[in-house]
C-alpha positions as MATLAB code, in Angstrom:
seq = 'MLMNDSETMTSNSVKNEAYDRYEIIIVGAGVSGMMLARLLDNSGIKTLLLERKQKIQIQPETFGTFTVSAKQHNLEAYIEHYFDTFTFYGPTNKASASEKNKMCLVNYQKWVDSLTLKNVTIKTSIKLTEIKRVSGGIILKDGDKSYFGKMVVDSSGYSQIVSKLLGLKIWKESGLSFEVEVENCNFPIEREASFILNTKGSNSGGWLYIYSEGKGQYGWADFYPESQSSLQDLRSRTLNAMRLVGPQNEWLKDSKITYSYGRFGPTGNIRHRVEDNLIAIGDAGGCATPLTLEGFRQALDSAKFAYEIISKAKSYKRQELSPFLQLFNDKYGKYYHVHQYVKYMYLRWADNKDIDRWIYNFSKLEGGDIFRLIMGELTLGLMLKTLDANLAKNLFINAINNVLPSFLMFRNPISLSKKESTNGAD';
ca = [
      -0.901   13.098  -12.920;
      -1.138   16.052  -10.607;
       2.403   17.250  -10.110;
       5.859   17.080  -11.533;
       8.552   15.421   -9.478;
      10.245   18.797   -9.141;
       7.255   20.233   -7.308;
       7.419   20.084   -3.536;
       4.832   18.710   -1.201;
       5.075   18.663    2.587;
       3.446   16.580    5.275;
       3.677   19.039    8.140;
       0.883   19.180   10.611;
      -2.411   20.515    9.293;
      -3.811   23.364   11.304;
      -7.383   23.423   12.440;
      -9.230   24.571    9.361;
     -12.437   23.581    7.619;
     -12.181   20.972    4.923;
     -14.579   19.250    2.576;
     -15.251   15.663    3.573;
     -15.576   12.719    1.198;
     -15.676    8.975    1.522;
     -13.276    8.449   -1.408;
     -10.816   10.818   -3.087;
      -9.406    9.831   -6.486;
      -6.225   11.631   -7.507;
      -5.839   11.742  -11.282;
      -8.472   11.578  -14.048;
      -6.761    9.184  -16.442;
      -8.005    5.824  -17.721;
      -8.162    4.075  -14.348;
      -9.305    7.143  -12.393;
     -12.260    7.817  -14.676;
     -13.365    4.174  -14.707;
     -13.275    4.029  -10.909;
     -15.192    7.331  -10.715;
     -17.934    5.878  -12.887;
     -18.193    2.725  -10.771;
     -18.296    4.684   -7.507;
     -20.870    7.081   -8.941;
     -23.187    4.193   -9.750;
     -22.842    2.957   -6.164;
     -23.782    6.312   -4.645;
     -20.543    6.630   -2.644;
     -19.601   10.288   -2.087;
     -16.438   10.742   -4.128;
     -14.072   13.552   -5.093;
     -11.978   13.395   -8.275;
      -8.945   15.706   -8.445;
      -7.168   16.451  -11.723;
      -4.109   18.602  -12.482;
      -5.202   19.587  -15.999;
      -7.742   22.308  -16.775;
     -10.023   19.730  -18.342;
     -10.194   15.972  -18.396;
      -8.217   14.889  -21.419;
      -7.209   11.297  -22.118;
      -3.949   10.911  -24.043;
      -4.024    9.203  -26.411;
      -7.793    9.333  -26.984;
      -7.989    5.853  -28.517;
      -6.531    2.525  -27.414;
      -6.065   -0.816  -29.088;
      -7.322   -3.520  -26.765;
      -9.115   -6.856  -26.636;
     -12.808   -6.883  -27.421;
     -13.666   -9.029  -24.416;
     -12.154   -6.375  -22.143;
     -14.100   -3.549  -23.821;
     -17.333   -5.501  -23.316;
     -16.538   -6.325  -19.690;
     -16.175   -2.616  -18.927;
     -19.254   -1.529  -20.915;
     -17.228    0.249  -23.592;
     -18.696   -1.603  -26.572;
     -20.557    1.492  -27.821;
     -17.220    3.299  -28.123;
     -15.480    0.705  -30.300;
     -14.487    2.432  -33.533;
     -12.723   -0.411  -35.296;
     -12.210   -4.185  -35.102;
      -9.169   -6.288  -36.002;
      -9.436   -9.739  -37.548;
      -5.826  -10.618  -38.460;
      -2.917  -10.724  -36.001;
       0.624  -11.017  -37.258;
       4.051  -11.138  -35.621;
       6.649   -9.669  -37.977;
      10.332  -10.475  -37.512;
      13.180   -9.169  -39.670;
      12.345  -11.742  -42.385;
       9.815  -14.183  -40.898;
       6.220  -13.750  -39.804;
       3.505  -15.689  -37.983;
      -0.228  -14.970  -38.364;
      -3.553  -15.953  -36.877;
      -7.118  -14.994  -37.750;
      -9.627  -14.324  -34.995;
     -12.622  -12.253  -36.084;
     -13.272   -9.166  -33.940;
     -10.989  -10.352  -31.121;
      -9.225   -6.983  -30.889;
     -10.624   -3.487  -31.294;
      -9.939    0.216  -31.080;
     -11.762    2.029  -28.253;
     -12.240    5.810  -28.181;
     -11.940    6.303  -24.439;
     -12.162   10.095  -24.638;
     -15.637    9.816  -26.189;
     -16.666    7.556  -23.321;
     -15.329   10.070  -20.780;
     -17.141   12.945  -22.521;
     -20.402   10.977  -22.373;
     -20.327   10.497  -18.599;
     -22.813   12.229  -16.330;
     -21.661   11.781  -12.735;
     -24.123   12.521   -9.932;
     -22.247   11.381   -6.835;
     -18.721   12.338   -7.920;
     -17.440   15.905   -7.551;
     -14.778   16.789  -10.116;
     -12.213   19.531   -9.504;
      -9.666   20.426  -12.178;
      -6.581   22.690  -12.258;
      -5.520   21.188   -8.926;
      -2.030   21.697   -7.536;
      -1.600   19.763   -4.336;
       0.587   21.477   -1.772;
       0.251   19.091    1.163;
      -0.802   15.517    1.924;
      -1.135   14.280    5.488;
      -2.423   11.208    7.261;
      -4.829   11.971   10.108;
      -7.052    9.840   12.259;
      -9.524    8.014   10.049;
      -8.193    9.139    6.698;
      -6.058   11.493    4.649;
      -6.105   15.258    4.084;
      -5.030   16.771    0.765;
      -4.490   20.526    0.324;
      -4.794   22.637   -2.810;
      -3.755   26.162   -1.852;
      -6.199   27.341    0.802;
      -8.613   24.469    0.134;
      -8.431   21.217    2.124;
     -10.107   17.885    1.350;
     -10.531   14.948    3.693;
     -11.042   11.427    2.421;
     -11.474    8.233    4.408;
      -9.844    6.544    1.447;
      -7.525    7.895   -1.277;
      -6.942    6.189   -4.629;
      -3.743    7.137   -6.414;
      -4.381    7.167  -10.155;
      -1.863    9.961  -10.802;
      -0.013    7.982  -13.439;
       3.711    7.726  -13.772;
       4.391   10.396  -11.117;
       2.758    8.214   -8.415;
       2.808   11.363   -6.308;
       0.369   10.319   -3.588;
       1.915    6.883   -3.154;
       5.437    8.269   -2.863;
       4.532   10.701   -0.111;
       2.339    8.336    1.867;
       4.822    5.485    2.074;
       3.688    3.039   -0.595;
       6.698    1.060   -1.828;
       7.426    2.200   -5.367;
       8.552   -0.238   -8.033;
      11.573    1.351   -9.681;
      11.418   -0.354  -13.039;
       9.767    1.489  -15.911;
       9.335    1.149  -19.611;
       8.449    3.752  -22.157;
       6.593    3.943  -25.430;
       6.237    6.322  -28.329;
       3.412    6.156  -30.853;
       2.076    8.107  -33.806;
      -1.242    8.167  -35.609;
      -0.881    8.218  -39.379;
      -3.014    8.687  -42.463;
      -2.515    8.353  -46.234;
      -1.038    4.879  -45.819;
      -0.990    2.038  -48.306;
      -2.012   -1.054  -46.375;
      -2.290   -4.421  -48.157;
      -4.496   -5.798  -45.344;
      -7.163   -3.877  -43.513;
      -8.204   -4.787  -39.992;
      -4.749   -6.190  -39.167;
      -2.955   -5.772  -35.866;
       0.781   -6.111  -36.480;
       3.316   -6.832  -33.745;
       6.896   -6.099  -34.768;
      10.090   -7.570  -33.321;
      13.211   -5.982  -34.755;
      16.211   -4.496  -32.981;
      16.211   -1.588  -35.463;
      13.199   -0.337  -33.511;
      13.776   -1.655  -30.010;
      14.391   -4.894  -28.149;
      10.875   -4.817  -26.716;
       8.861   -4.493  -29.916;
       6.482   -2.328  -31.893;
       2.961   -2.392  -33.252;
       0.874   -1.169  -36.135;
      -2.907   -1.122  -35.857;
      -4.332   -0.785  -39.351;
      -7.636    1.074  -39.660;
      -9.764    1.629  -42.690;
      -9.295    4.512  -45.139;
      -5.508    4.419  -44.967;
      -5.257    5.307  -41.284;
      -3.331    3.553  -38.541;
      -1.487    3.747  -35.222;
       2.223    2.929  -35.104;
       4.519    2.754  -32.094;
       7.390    1.124  -30.216;
       8.060    0.286  -26.577;
      11.396   -0.337  -24.876;
      13.095   -1.158  -21.581;
      14.872    2.147  -21.319;
      15.613    3.825  -18.012;
      13.465    6.789  -17.123;
      14.879    9.941  -18.643;
      13.772   12.538  -21.147;
      16.788   11.745  -23.321;
      15.750    8.095  -23.560;
      12.231    9.151  -24.571;
      13.676   11.380  -27.280;
      15.892    8.495  -28.405;
      12.888    6.184  -28.686;
      11.037    8.882  -30.640;
      13.928    9.013  -33.122;
      14.095    5.218  -33.346;
      10.328    5.018  -33.931;
      10.441    7.556  -36.757;
      13.474    5.814  -38.259;
      11.736    2.437  -38.014;
       8.861    3.853  -40.080;
      11.386    4.228  -42.922;
      13.672    1.239  -42.265;
      11.717   -1.692  -40.791;
       9.786   -3.664  -43.370;
       7.298   -4.422  -44.650;
       5.702   -1.626  -42.626;
       8.146    0.915  -44.083;
       6.602    0.373  -47.530;
       3.098    0.736  -46.179;
       3.992    3.974  -44.364;
       6.384    5.628  -46.831;
       3.789    8.178  -48.016;
       2.044    8.558  -44.671;
       1.383   11.759  -42.773;
       1.690   11.890  -38.967;
      -1.396   13.469  -37.390;
      -0.614   12.830  -33.715;
       2.309   11.669  -31.586;
       2.584   10.699  -27.943;
       5.331    9.406  -25.641;
       4.954    8.086  -22.115;
       6.746    6.415  -19.225;
       5.047    3.634  -17.315;
       6.065    1.703  -14.184;
       5.739   -1.971  -15.082;
       5.096   -5.270  -13.388;
       4.682   -4.023   -9.817;
       2.465   -6.803   -8.546;
       3.394   -6.663   -4.873;
       3.057   -3.187   -3.363;
      -0.060   -1.239   -4.206;
      -1.832   -1.019   -0.880;
      -1.399    0.816    2.430;
      -3.842    1.985    5.088;
      -6.452    4.229    3.415;
      -4.635    3.986    0.053;
      -4.730    1.955   -3.164;
      -2.666    2.727   -6.283;
      -4.184    1.785   -9.652;
      -3.293    2.099  -13.327;
       0.195    3.401  -14.057;
       0.462    4.691  -10.485;
       0.216    1.060   -9.410;
       2.671   -0.220  -12.021;
      -0.018   -2.264  -13.747;
       1.419   -2.266  -17.286;
       2.918   -5.485  -18.607;
       6.690   -5.748  -18.087;
       7.333   -6.989  -21.626;
       5.181   -4.851  -23.946;
       4.013   -1.978  -21.706;
       0.375   -2.814  -22.474;
      -1.570   -0.852  -19.886;
      -5.106    0.055  -21.012;
      -6.709   -3.287  -20.199;
      -4.793   -3.515  -16.925;
      -5.791    0.034  -15.927;
      -9.472   -0.784  -16.449;
      -9.180   -4.011  -14.482;
      -7.300   -2.336  -11.631;
     -10.142    0.196  -11.312;
     -12.712   -2.602  -11.253;
     -10.770   -4.577   -8.628;
     -10.299   -1.447   -6.500;
     -14.029   -0.781   -6.634;
     -14.864   -4.339   -5.583;
     -12.650   -3.977   -2.507;
     -13.572   -0.382   -1.616;
     -17.307   -1.019   -1.835;
     -17.044   -3.753    0.827;
     -14.492   -2.070    3.115;
     -15.382   -0.758    6.569;
     -12.211    0.809    7.978;
     -10.002    0.968    4.839;
      -7.116   -0.602    6.735;
      -4.374   -2.351    4.766;
      -5.560   -5.805    5.803;
      -9.025   -5.009    4.472;
      -7.683   -3.611    1.193;
      -5.044   -6.287    0.522;
      -7.401   -8.616   -1.426;
      -6.993   -6.071   -4.242;
      -3.504   -7.491   -4.754;
      -4.863  -11.020   -4.982;
      -7.460  -10.056   -7.573;
      -4.817   -8.489   -9.797;
      -2.335  -11.316   -9.291;
      -4.941  -13.963  -10.060;
      -5.466  -12.449  -13.503;
      -1.990  -11.173  -14.432;
       0.645  -12.155  -11.881;
       1.550  -15.589  -13.177;
       2.106  -14.149  -16.647;
       4.095  -11.134  -15.466;
       6.756  -13.366  -13.952;
       7.339  -15.050  -17.316;
       7.382  -11.592  -18.955;
      10.276  -10.653  -16.681;
      12.222  -13.816  -17.502;
      11.778  -13.320  -21.244;
      12.834   -9.696  -20.980;
      15.915  -10.141  -18.790;
      17.179  -13.464  -20.087;
      16.353  -13.174  -23.756;
      15.067  -10.005  -25.416;
      17.590   -7.639  -23.819;
      20.387   -9.613  -25.460;
      18.733  -10.980  -28.610;
      19.883  -10.016  -32.098;
      17.765  -10.095  -35.234;
      18.889  -13.645  -36.110;
      17.555  -14.856  -32.761;
      14.319  -12.961  -33.287;
      13.811  -14.457  -36.741;
      14.227  -17.976  -35.343;
      11.763  -17.127  -32.602;
       9.149  -15.820  -35.078;
       9.666  -18.921  -37.240;
       8.804  -21.040  -34.221;
       5.721  -18.862  -33.652;
       4.552  -19.780  -37.167;
       4.395  -23.462  -36.157;
       1.958  -22.737  -33.329;
      -1.790  -23.133  -33.573;
      -3.759  -19.930  -34.032;
      -5.045  -20.027  -30.470;
      -1.519  -20.148  -29.070;
      -0.471  -17.189  -31.235;
      -3.373  -15.194  -29.888;
      -2.390  -16.168  -26.337;
       1.051  -14.685  -27.021;
      -0.608  -11.494  -28.221;
      -2.716  -11.363  -25.045;
       0.447  -11.699  -22.980;
      -0.552  -15.068  -21.509;
       3.054  -16.217  -21.397;
       3.036  -19.432  -19.448;
       6.247  -21.407  -19.163;
       4.712  -24.178  -21.249;
       3.805  -21.816  -24.070;
       7.247  -20.214  -24.085;
       8.925  -23.633  -24.290;
       6.927  -24.261  -27.488;
       8.615  -21.232  -29.060;
      12.182  -22.342  -28.324;
      14.576  -24.494  -30.317;
      18.045  -25.786  -29.469;
      19.833  -22.619  -30.629;
      17.490  -20.284  -28.783;
      17.665  -22.389  -25.615;
      21.472  -22.302  -25.801;
      21.498  -18.524  -26.208;
      19.081  -18.109  -23.323;
      21.377  -20.194  -21.112;
      24.426  -18.177  -22.158;
      22.600  -14.915  -21.478;
      21.635  -16.137  -18.032;
      25.243  -17.049  -17.214;
      26.843  -13.921  -18.686;
      24.306  -11.215  -17.901;
      21.866  -12.234  -15.181;
      23.808  -14.494  -12.827;
      26.533  -11.881  -12.094;
      23.921   -9.475  -10.842;
      22.775  -11.944   -8.215;
      26.315  -12.799   -7.203;
      27.078   -9.114   -6.753;
      23.766   -8.450   -4.989;
      22.774   -6.069   -7.734;
      19.442   -5.479   -9.449;
      19.419   -7.086  -12.924;
      17.975   -3.859  -14.233;
      21.325   -2.155  -13.671;
      22.883   -4.419  -16.259;
      20.897   -2.868  -19.082;
      22.843   -1.716  -22.102;
      21.176    1.647  -21.607;
      22.106    2.067  -17.966;
      20.774    5.090  -16.095;
      18.948    5.889  -12.885;
      17.689    9.376  -13.625;
      13.958    9.837  -13.127;
      11.550   11.968  -15.144;
       7.830   12.592  -15.146;
];
């Protein structure tokens, strides 16, 4: 991210001054921005990478992801840990599957630190003061410096600052997450990735990635509106869940927190990421999953898809860039729609009894289907396998009582959240 929402940027006419020219300008050196920079560097395309911070710092440094994704993006050398057991924990029930080395922990900061870029110019401590469309591209100003790019890629994260000012339609729905890294834990199973569903933490869910030597990563996501107070609330609920939500509370009771991190993330925006001379990727493009806020894998893929389109483009017009949307939708779109249904029609209104029945139904699935759930491949057919008569009845009642009125009143279902708010925060 380059700017806070409170900072002002204008689009007044740019006077005749000298500016540095580039083919591509990337705004934001996060997960997606750095991956795209590496791909463009290998292609020899003259690229500028602008970053708000004094140095390039990925937060958090490590990410739990799927091994196949790490290999696809040439990150295998930066895998620090593998997971072999995957378990959904409900209030009293659980469902497990074993898949050797299917998930892993990637140290993305180490990968970033290892990069040597020859065709990408990196400028840090940037504070953009003006963005303006001109013939053939876009001009960005940082104080008395001006940069021209035929193509701009917005990877500024949650702020989506470039997209907002250049007319890209912004998806208003966001989720948030809070996570901690812990040590001195007492884990009964090493190399387990735990996925927790319990309303004492949130209605979205939590996770615990168990490392060796008593270390792990613990966190929760939720469907909150975007405000600093909601992030603080989730922080409190996460820390309380460490003490209250079992069996993880027993494993973590003597643990020491070594790192904590909270973030907002636009989710499930699979329609509006492209305009003339502009593509939004990563969190700036709303690539995170609507249900769990998983975003690392999606950020990497969005960078790869953007590169595939940019490297073939001639004029960078919207029509030429639009296949980016198709690439992303082909991989994630069909699942994201089911994510939205599950979130709005079930999880927002579920209690712990419902969740326990749901987890019990998970336990009847084959291991491959459980892993598909973990990967977020929520097809309608798979979700039907997890329902029973009581859950189906509750889903129907939720639809009638909570979702249908929003359509009848021409309101966004999001406004019906129990935690209703429209305040934005960076």
